N, C-alpha and C positions, 0 to 999 in steps of 0.2 A: 471761257470767262467773258462776260459782257463788257462792252466799252464803258458802260456806266459804272459797273463794279470796279473796273480798272481805274477809272478816273477818281472814284471815291477813295480807293486805296492810296492813290498818289497823294491826295490831300492829307492823309493821316500819317505819312511817314515822317519820322524824326531824323535829325542829322545822324544820330547813332545808328539807326537802321540802315541809312544809306552807306555809312562806313562799314557796317557788317557785310552788306551786299558787295561792296567794292573789295573788301578783304577776301571774301569767298571767291570772287572772280580772279583776283590776283593770285590767290593760293592755288587755284586749279591750274592756272597758267604756269606757275612755278613748278608744280609737281610734274606737269607735262614736260617741261624743259629738263628737269632732273632725271626723269625716266628715259628721256631720249638723248642719251649722251652723244650719239652719233651726230645729232643736230648741232651740238656745240662744236664738235670736232670739225664737221664740214664747214661751219661758219668761219673757222679759222684757217682751214686748209686753202680755200680759194684765195683770200688776200695774201696769205703767206707765200703761195706759189708765185704770185706776181712780184712780191717783194724780194724773194730769194733768187728767183730764176730770171724773170723778164726784166726786172730792174737792173740786174747785173749786165744784161746784154744791151739794153737801151741806154745805159749810162754813157756808153762810148759813142753812140750815134745821135742821141737826142740831148742837145744842150738846152738848159732852161735859163733864159736871160733874167735880168733883174725886173721882176714884175711884182706889183702888190699881191700879197702883204710882205713879200720877201724884200730885204734891204741889201741883199748881195746875191751872187750866183749860188744856186743850190744844186745838190746832186739829184738825180732823177728819183731816187727812192724817197727823198724828202718831199719832192713835189707830189709824188703819187700817193703818199700816205693818206692825206685827207680823202682822196677818191676811193681808196680801199676801205676807209672807215665808213663812207657812205655806201659802198658796195655791201658791206655786212648788213647795214640796215635795210637796204633794198631787198636782199635775199630773205632777211628775217620777215619783212612785210609780206613777201610772197609765201613764205612758209606758214605765216599766220592765216593767209587766205586759204591755203591748202587745208589747214586744220579746221577752218570753218566749213569748208565743203564737206570734209569728212564728218564733222559733227552733224551737219544737216542730213547726210545720208544715213547716219546711225540713229538719228532722232534726238541727239543731245541738244542741238540748237533749238528744237521745239520746246524742250524743257526750260531752256534759258529765256526764250522770248515770250513765253506765256506767263512769266513772272509778272506780278502786279506793279513792279517797279517800271518807271518810264523806259521805253525802248532806247531812247537816246542815251540814258544813263548806263544801261547795260552794255551797249555797244561802245560807248566812250570808255567805260571801265575796262572792257577787254582790250581796247586800243592802248590804254595806259599801261596795262599789264604786259602786253607784247612789246611796247616801247621800252619798258624797263629791262626786259630780257635782251633786247638789241643793244642797249647802252652797256650792259655788263659784257656782252660779247666784244664790243668795240674796245673797251678798256683792257680786256684780256689780250686783244690784238696789239694795242699800244704797248703793253708790257713786253710782249715778245719782240716787237719792233725796237723797243728801247734796248733790249739785250743785243739786238743785231747792230746797234749803233745809230739808229734813227731817233734823234732827239728833237723835241720842241722846247720852247721856253718853259721853265718850271711851272709858272702860273698858267701857262696855256692849257695844261691838263685839267685845270679847274675851270678856266674860262670857257672851254669847249663844251662843258656839260650842258648848259642851256641850249646850245646849238644842236647837240646830239638829241636832246629831248624833243626839240621842235621838228627836226628832220625825221626822227623816228616816228613821230606822230603823223607827219605828212605821208611818208612811205607806207606806214601801217594802215592809214586810212585809204590809200590807193589800193592796197591789197584787200582790204575789207570790201571796198566797192567792187573790185573784180570778182570777189567770192560770190557776190550776189548774182553774177551772170554766168559763172562756171557751174554747169549742171552735174558733171561727173568728175571723179578724181582723175580719170584718164586724160581729160582735157587740160590738166595742169601743165603737161609738157608743152602744149601749144602756147600757153601763157608765158612759159619760160623763154620760148624762142621769139615771140612777137612782142613782148613787153619788156622783160628784164634786159635782154642783151641790147636791143636798140637804145633803150634809155641809158644804159651804162656806157656803151661805146660812142654814142652821139652826145657826148658831154665833155666837160673839162676834167674828167676824172683821171685820164691817162696822158693827156697832152694839152698844152696851153692853147687857148682858142685863137691866139694870133697866128699860130702855125697852121691851124685849120683854115683860117681866113685866106692865107697866102696860097694854099693849094686848092681850095674849093669854097667859093663864096656860098654855094647852095648848102653844103654840109654845115658851114659856119652858121647860117641862118637857122637850120634845124637845131643845132646845138644851143643857140640863143633862145629858142622857143621851148626847149626841153626843161621842165621844172627840176629834173635831177641835177642839171648844171648848177642851179642856184642853191640846191642843197649842198653840193660839193663845195661851192665857194663860201657859203655861210660857215661850214666847218673849217675850211682852210683859214679864213680870216680869224675866226674865234680861236683856233689853235695858236695863233700868233698874237692873241690879245687885241684883236681889232674887230670892227663891225663893218660888214658890207651891207649897207642899208637897203640897197636894191634887192639883194638876195634875201634879206630878212623879210621884206615886204612880199616878195613872190612866194616864199615858203609859207608865210602866215596865210596868205590868200589861198594857196593851193590846199593847205591843211583844212581850212574852213570849207572849201568847195568839195574836197573828197569826203570829208566827214559828213557833211550835209547830204551829199549824194548817197552815201552808204546808209544813213539813217532812213532816207526816203525809200531806198531800194529794199530795205528790210521791213518796211511798213506793210503789213498784210493788206491794208486798204488801198495803198497807192503804188507800192513798189513792184519791182520785177519779179520778186518771189511769188506774189499773189497772182500775177498774170500767167506764170507758168504752172501754178498749182503746186508749188514746192512746199516743203515742210518747214517753213521758217516761222510760222506762228499762226 
């Protein structure tokens, strides 16, 4: 399809046609999620292992002092819950990148990206769909955690929704950007080792940063530069009906940066896909 024909098609689309396209992308992502039940189970197993096993051991050796947004001392499982919520979204973002690599190898990505709809709309629609899946997974985890006795303020479960949507977009966009440079499915294991785990462990997900600062100023600086730290803190404050404006600004900026980078990378005229001769469009 020529660029001129594509541009002409874009001018003729109505709002209803955009919504139909978005519905199709979301429906495909929902079917993929329903048919891959092990993906849902694995998304819950990882954080629940930390909650049930590690938190039980760390409770006795890691005290959490009164730090915002907490107004009193909290148990370790209460502190770690926002980090585990962000963990679910981080792994979901990487799973989405894996599915995009698979679709590119199988040719499904070519069928999507040759659509006359704008590429930014197609990629943003897929990002929104994968974010919706990650939010559902987080609320499933929160339900199990509530049964375990980990409770947040009642309205916190509602207030945290916008934070989850935003952090899910940021981490999903990161995964989408990474999928543009992953050539084969086998390389995904390397991404797991060199992206996911450093981001997760070098953050405030598992321990307060003031403890990190006391033990290693260098690691503390790395944690402060890690965008995942701000995703965790945005969720943490929102769960207790508060807003961390610094975290909000960083997450919004990183979401825009990662999304823009992914759109450029998937542009056959300018992106990495075209330079490799990949099947993106």
